[in-house]
C-alpha positions in Angstrom: -1.5 6.6 -74.2 -2.3 3.3 -75.8 -1.6 1.4 -72.6 -3.5 3.8 -70.5 -6.7 3.4 -72.4 -6.8 -0.4 -72.9 -9.2 -1.0 -69.9 -11.6 1.5 -71.5 -11.2 -0.1 -75.0 -12.0 -3.5 -73.4 -15.0 -2.0 -71.6 -16.5 -0.6 -74.8 -15.4 -3.2 -77.3 -15.1 -6.4 -75.2 -12.1 -8.8 -74.8 -12.9 -10.6 -78.1 -12.8 -7.3 -80.1 -9.6 -6.4 -78.2 -8.1 -9.7 -79.5 -8.8 -8.4 -83.0 -6.9 -5.2 -82.1 -4.0 -7.4 -81.0 -4.2 -9.4 -84.2 -3.8 -6.0 -86.1 -0.6 -5.3 -84.1 0.8 -8.7 -84.9 0.0 -8.5 -88.6 1.5 -5.0 -88.7 4.8 -6.4 -87.5 4.8 -9.2 -90.1 4.0 -6.8 -92.9 6.9 -4.5 -91.8 9.1 -7.0 -93.7 8.0 -5.1 -96.8 10.2 -2.3 -95.6 13.1 -4.4 -96.6 15.4 -2.8 -94.1 15.3 0.5 -96.0 14.1 2.7 -93.1 17.0 1.5 -90.9 19.4 2.2 -93.8 18.0 5.7 -94.2 18.5 6.5 -90.6 22.1 5.5 -90.8 22.6 7.6 -94.0 21.0 10.6 -92.3 23.4 10.2 -89.4 26.3 10.0 -91.9 25.0 13.2 -93.5 25.1 15.0 -90.2 28.7 13.8 -89.8 29.5 15.4 -93.3 30.0 12.1 -95.2 26.9 12.5 -97.4 26.0 15.5 -99.4 22.6 17.3 -99.2 21.7 16.4 -102.8 22.5 12.7 -102.2 20.5 12.4 -99.1 17.5 14.1 -100.7 17.6 11.9 -103.7 17.9 8.8 -101.3 14.8 10.0 -99.4 12.8 10.4 -102.5 13.9 7.1 -103.9 12.9 5.3 -100.7 9.6 7.2 -100.7 8.8 5.7 -104.1 9.8 2.1 -103.2 8.1 2.1 -99.8 5.0 3.8 -101.2 4.6 0.9 -103.6 5.3 -1.6 -100.7 2.7 0.1 -98.5 0.1 -0.1 -101.3 0.8 -3.8 -101.7 0.5 -4.3 -98.0 -2.8 -2.6 -97.9 -4.2 -4.5 -100.9 -2.9 -7.8 -99.6 -4.7 -7.3 -96.3 -7.9 -6.3 -98.0 -7.7 -9.2 -100.4 -7.2 -11.8 -97.6 -9.8 -10.3 -95.2 -12.4 -13.0 -96.0 -10.0 -15.9 -95.8 -8.6 -14.7 -92.4 -12.1 -14.3 -91.0 -13.2 -17.7 -92.2 -10.1 -19.9 -91.8 -7.7 -18.3 -89.3 -9.5 -16.4 -86.4 -11.7 -18.2 -83.9 -14.4 -15.8 -82.7 -17.8 -16.3 -81.0 -19.4 -12.9 -80.3 -18.3 -10.9 -83.3 -20.1 -11.3 -86.6 -18.1 -12.5 -89.7 -19.1 -9.3 -91.5 -17.7 -7.2 -88.7 -14.4 -9.1 -88.7 -14.0 -8.8 -92.5 -14.7 -5.1 -92.4 -12.3 -4.6 -89.6 -9.5 -6.4 -91.3 -10.1 -4.5 -94.5 -9.7 -1.2 -92.6 -6.5 -2.6 -91.1 -5.0 -2.5 -94.6 -5.3 1.3 -94.6 -3.6 1.5 -91.2 -0.8 -0.8 -92.3 0.0 1.3 -95.4 0.0 4.5 -93.5 2.3 3.2 -90.7 4.9 1.9 -93.2 5.4 5.4 -94.5 5.3 6.8 -91.0 8.3 4.6 -90.1 10.3 5.9 -93.1 9.9 9.5 -92.0 10.4 8.6 -88.3 13.8 6.9 -89.2 14.8 10.0 -91.2 14.2 12.3 -88.3 16.0 10.0 -85.8 19.0 9.8 -88.1 19.0 13.7 -88.3 19.0 13.6 -84.4 15.8 15.6 -84.2 14.4 13.4 -81.4 13.0 16.3 -79.4 10.8 17.6 -82.3 9.9 14.0 -83.2 8.9 13.2 -79.6 6.7 16.3 -79.3 4.9 15.5 -82.5 4.5 11.8 -81.5 3.2 12.7 -78.1 0.5 14.9 -79.5 -0.5 12.3 -82.1 -0.4 9.5 -79.6 -2.8 11.5 -77.3 -5.0 12.1 -80.3 -5.0 8.4 -81.2 -5.7 7.1 -77.7 -8.0 9.7 -76.3 -9.7 10.3 -79.7 -10.5 6.6 -80.0 -12.3 6.8 -76.6 -14.2 9.8 -77.8 -15.3 8.0 -81.0 -16.4 4.9 -79.0 -18.4 7.0 -76.5 -19.9 9.6 -78.7 -19.9 8.2 -82.3 -20.0 4.4 -82.4 -18.9 1.7 -80.0 -17.8 -0.6 -82.7 -14.5 -2.1 -83.6 -14.9 -0.7 -87.1 -15.1 2.8 -85.8 -12.0 2.2 -83.7 -9.9 1.2 -86.7 -11.2 4.0 -88.9 -10.0 6.6 -86.2 -6.6 4.9 -86.0 -6.4 5.1 -89.8 -7.2 8.8 -89.8 -4.6 9.6 -87.2 -2.0 7.6 -89.1 -2.6 9.7 -92.2 -2.1 12.9 -90.2 1.1 11.4 -88.8 2.4 10.7 -92.2 1.8 14.3 -93.3 3.4 15.7 -90.1 6.5 13.5 -90.1 6.9 13.9 -93.9 6.9 17.7 -93.6 9.4 17.5 -90.7 11.8 15.2 -92.7 12.2 17.8 -95.5 12.1 20.8 -93.2 15.2 19.8 -91.3 17.2 19.0 -94.4 19.1 21.9 -96.0 17.4 23.5 -99.0 18.8 22.7 -102.5 18.3 24.3 -105.8 17.0 21.1 -107.5 14.0 18.8 -107.2 14.9 15.5 -105.7 14.2 12.5 -107.9 14.2 8.7 -107.9 17.7 7.4 -108.6 18.3 3.6 -108.6 22.0 4.1 -107.9 21.1 5.5 -104.4 19.3 2.2 -103.6 22.2 0.2 -104.9 24.5 2.1 -102.5 22.6 1.0 -99.4 21.6 -2.5 -100.5 24.2 -4.4 -98.5 23.4 -2.7 -95.2 19.6 -2.8 -96.0 20.0 -6.5 -96.9 21.5 -7.3 -93.5 18.8 -5.3 -91.8 16.1 -7.1 -93.8 17.5 -10.5 -92.8 17.8 -9.4 -89.2 14.3 -8.0 -89.2 12.7 -11.1 -90.6 14.4 -13.3 -88.0 13.5 -10.9 -85.2 9.9 -11.1 -86.4 10.0 -14.9 -86.0 11.5 -14.5 -82.6 9.2 -11.9 -81.2 5.9 -12.5 -83.1 5.7 -16.2 -83.9 4.0 -16.8 -80.6 1.4 -14.2 -81.3 0.8 -15.5 -84.8 0.4 -19.1 -83.8 -1.7 -18.3 -80.7 -4.1 -16.2 -82.9 -5.2 -19.5 -84.6 -4.6 -21.9 -81.7 -6.6 -20.1 -79.1 -10.1 -18.7 -79.1 -10.1 -14.9 -79.8 -11.2 -14.2 -76.2 -8.2 -16.0 -74.7 -5.9 -14.6 -77.4 -7.1 -11.2 -76.2 -5.8 -12.0 -72.7 -2.4 -12.9 -74.1 -2.3 -9.7 -76.2 -3.3 -7.7 -73.2 -0.3 -9.2 -71.2 2.0 -8.6 -74.2 0.8 -4.9 -74.4 1.5 -4.4 -70.7 4.9 -5.9 -70.8 5.5 -4.3 -74.2 5.1 -0.9 -72.5 8.8 -1.3 -71.5 9.6 -0.8 -75.2 8.6 2.8 -74.8 11.5 3.2 -72.3 13.9 1.3 -74.6 13.1 3.0 -77.9 14.3 6.5 -77.0 17.8 5.2 -76.2 18.0 3.2 -79.4 16.8 6.2 -81.4 19.3 8.5 -79.8 22.2 6.2 -79.6 22.2 4.8 -83.2 22.8 8.1 -85.1 25.2 9.4 -82.4 27.3 6.2 -82.4 27.3 6.2 -86.2 28.6 9.8 -86.2 31.4 8.8 -83.7 32.4 5.8 -85.9 32.5 8.0 -89.0 34.8 10.5 -87.1 36.9 7.5 -85.7 36.5 8.9 -82.2 36.9 5.5 -80.4 37.4 6.9 -76.9 34.2 8.9 -77.1 32.4 5.9 -78.6 33.5 3.7 -75.7 32.5 6.2 -73.1 29.1 6.8 -74.7 28.6 3.1 -75.2 28.9 2.3 -71.5 26.9 5.4 -70.5 24.0 4.5 -72.8 24.1 0.8 -71.6 23.9 1.9 -67.9 21.3 4.6 -68.4 19.2 2.1 -70.4 19.4 -0.4 -67.5 18.7 2.3 -64.9 15.5 3.3 -66.7 14.2 -0.1 -67.7 15.2 -2.6 -65.0 13.3 -1.2 -62.0 9.9 -1.0 -63.7 10.5 -4.4 -65.3 11.2 -6.1 -62.0 8.3 -4.4 -60.3 6.0 -5.4 -63.2 7.2 -9.0 -62.9 6.9 -9.3 -59.1 3.7 -7.3 -58.7 2.0 -8.5 -61.9 -1.4 -9.4 -60.4 -1.8 -6.3 -58.1 -0.8 -4.1 -61.0 -3.3 -5.6 -63.4 -6.0 -5.5 -60.7 -5.4 -1.8 -60.0 -5.2 -1.0 -63.7 -8.3 -2.9 -64.9 -10.4 -3.5 -61.8 -11.1 -6.9 -63.4 -10.3 -10.0 -61.2 -10.5 -12.4 -64.1 -8.3 -10.3 -66.3 -5.7 -10.0 -63.5 -5.7 -13.7 -62.8 -5.4 -14.7 -66.5 -2.8 -12.1 -67.4 -0.5 -12.0 -64.3 1.6 -15.1 -65.1 2.1 -14.0 -68.7 3.0 -10.5 -67.7 5.7 -11.8 -65.3 7.3 -13.9 -68.0 7.0 -11.3 -70.8 8.3 -8.5 -68.7 11.4 -10.4 -67.6 12.1 -11.4 -71.2 11.7 -7.9 -72.4 14.1 -6.7 -69.7 16.8 -9.1 -70.8 16.1 -8.0 -74.4 16.7 -4.4 -73.3 20.3 -5.2 -72.2 21.1 -6.3 -75.8 19.8 -3.2 -77.5 22.8 -0.9 -77.1 25.3 -3.7 -78.2 23.0 -4.1 -81.3 23.2 -0.4 -81.9 26.9 -0.5 -81.8 27.0 -3.2 -84.5 24.7 -1.1 -86.7 26.9 2.0 -86.2 29.8 0.0 -87.7 27.6 -1.2 -90.5 27.8 -4.8 -89.2 24.2 -5.9 -89.6 24.8 -9.6 -90.4 25.9 -10.8 -87.0 22.5 -10.3 -85.4 21.0 -12.0 -88.5 23.2 -15.1 -88.0 22.6 -15.3 -84.2 18.8 -14.9 -84.8 18.9 -17.6 -87.5 20.2 -20.1 -84.9 17.6 -18.9 -82.4 14.7 -19.3 -84.9 15.9 -22.9 -85.6 15.3 -23.6 -81.9 12.4 -21.4 -81.3 10.0 -22.4 -84.0 10.0 -26.1 -83.2 9.7 -25.2 -79.5 6.6 -23.1 -80.1 5.0 -25.8 -82.2 5.7 -28.4 -79.6 5.0 -26.7 -76.3 2.2 -24.2 -77.1 -0.4 -26.8 -78.2 0.4 -28.8 -75.0 0.8 -26.1 -72.4 -0.9 -23.1 -73.8 0.1 -19.4 -73.8 2.4 -19.8 -70.7 4.8 -21.9 -72.8 5.2 -19.0 -75.2 6.0 -16.7 -72.3 8.7 -19.1 -71.1 10.2 -19.4 -74.5 10.5 -15.6 -74.8 12.2 -15.3 -71.4 14.7 -18.2 -72.0 15.5 -16.9 -75.4 16.5 -13.4 -74.3 18.3 -14.7 -71.3 20.5 -16.8 -73.6 21.1 -13.8 -75.7 22.7 -11.9 -72.8 24.6 -14.9 -71.5 25.9 -16.3 -74.8 25.0 -14.2 -77.9 26.8 -10.9 -77.0 30.3 -12.7 -76.8 30.3 -12.9 -80.6 30.1 -9.1 -80.9 32.9 -8.4 -78.3 35.3 -10.7 -80.2 35.3 -8.1 -83.0 34.1 -4.8 -81.5 35.5 -3.3 -78.2 36.9 -6.7 -77.0 38.4 -5.1 -73.8 35.0 -3.7 -72.7 32.9 -6.9 -72.3 33.3 -7.6 -68.7 32.8 -3.9 -67.8 29.6 -4.0 -69.7 28.5 -7.2 -67.9 29.3 -5.6 -64.5 28.1 -2.1 -64.8 25.5 -2.5 -67.5 23.8 -5.8 -66.5 24.8 -7.3 -63.1 24.8 -4.2 -60.9 21.5 -2.6 -62.2 19.8 -6.0 -62.0 20.8 -6.9 -58.5 20.4 -3.4 -57.1 16.9 -3.1 -58.6 15.7 -6.5 -57.6 16.5 -6.8 -53.9 14.3 -3.8 -52.7 11.4 -5.1 -54.8 11.5 -8.5 -53.3 11.8 -7.1 -49.8 8.7 -4.9 -50.3 6.8 -7.8 -51.8 7.7 -10.0 -48.8 6.8 -7.4 -46.2 3.7 -5.8 -47.7 0.5 -7.4 -46.7 -1.6 -8.6 -49.7 -5.2 -8.0 -50.6 -5.7 -4.9 -48.5 -7.5 -2.9 -51.1 -6.6 -1.0 -54.2 -5.2 2.1 -52.4 -3.0 0.1 -50.0 -1.7 -2.1 -52.8 -0.9 1.0 -54.9 1.2 2.4 -52.0 3.1 -0.9 -51.9 3.8 -0.9 -55.7 4.9 2.8 -55.6 7.2 2.1 -52.6 8.7 -0.8 -54.5 9.4 1.3 -57.7 10.8 4.2 -55.6 13.2 2.0 -53.6 14.2 0.1 -56.7 15.1 3.3 -58.6 16.9 4.7 -55.5 19.0 1.6 -55.1 19.9 1.5 -58.8 20.7 5.2 -58.7 23.1 4.7 -55.9 25.0 1.8 -57.4 25.1 2.3 -61.2 28.4 4.3 -61.9 27.3 6.5 -64.9 24.2 7.7 -63.1 26.2 8.9 -60.1 28.7 10.6 -62.5 26.0 12.4 -64.3 24.4 13.7 -61.1 27.8 14.7 -59.7 28.5 16.6 -62.9 25.2 18.4 -62.9 24.9 18.9 -59.1 28.4 19.1 -57.6 26.9 20.0 -54.2 25.5 16.4 -54.0 28.9 14.8 -54.7 29.8 14.2 -51.0 26.5 12.3 -50.5 27.0 10.0 -53.5 30.5 8.6 -52.9 
């Protein structure tokens, strides 16, 4: 929903104001460090609870303890944002059309949104750990619709200002906190006692949470340092174009997140039960399904970046400015998607420090690269860094995991989870792009893009083993056609 309404947001707010919205998304990611890895630890403990390793009283006390700690962190994040609003408006952002007062008020409202979303994440992690993804997805779909469509209603009928936009997002975030909080307690078994803050529960998860905190901080550097630096190196208008491209390519995360949310508690449960055979089978199945879902749209987005942006926005300048960035960011996100299931496997075993160490090395290379290349070559340099970084993860980084976990499964993962999906999805898209005549109007271009995505999915479907097995199992009558 957020992606669908971006052209309308830009129409009513302007590109410069949209750059301010992109700045909010970047700052939200940086302030998530105040979570200190506790939401991820809660999700893992909830999964262990479903496997019978944690009692109902223990898990309720842990949830209440984390509510207290993260409540304080959320309050600090909100106050920090409000306190720095004037400094950020005067010293950090470069804007021309917006007034200083508007920017300060907007940043102050962001503090409210940041605080709410930190608590949202806590409850979201609890529900994912309880494997209540269906209920969670229904609620999030309703609220995402309210957030996206409601913001348009506010801009059209109430006030077409960036302040009104942020106020509406803050209201929806508060409603989300209440809904997810109710669900978290509703799906836990009832107890005859009132849960309370217990410091020992925090001590119990500190090692895992510490590893997740270190990993999260390093991932922030790897994924957000470009956005943070560009927010001060570029005018807010050009930064808006970069954040637009990042939002379009980042839409692929909506395809990745469901697999991570479902796989982590399930893998954790299988590890707790020491069911290695089921773990291996589910690991490969999840990797291949992830690739099947993500690779075709990523390749189409990269190859048809300009036509897609033109159809989506009907803005030639926006399409010309954003297309090269979308290509680089989409391919980088696709390679990042390959690494998510191996990363989930590490977390299921409670091994959170490997990713932290690999990311530390990457940060030591990335940050100097950003400082050197971005001022000289602009936003495209950040896109290239993102692509090369994630490509190296797939080629080099994953070997360290397989030396310790599932060592006999590495080359099967490379073959069926990376190479086959990538090759089978890419060739049809390149053929369509080569054969389809360009600049024949929006409708004709749309038909070409739809043809590419259809052929890419069909080719991937025919060659990825787990997809064929799943269809053969559900629809035996098709088995003879899918040999």
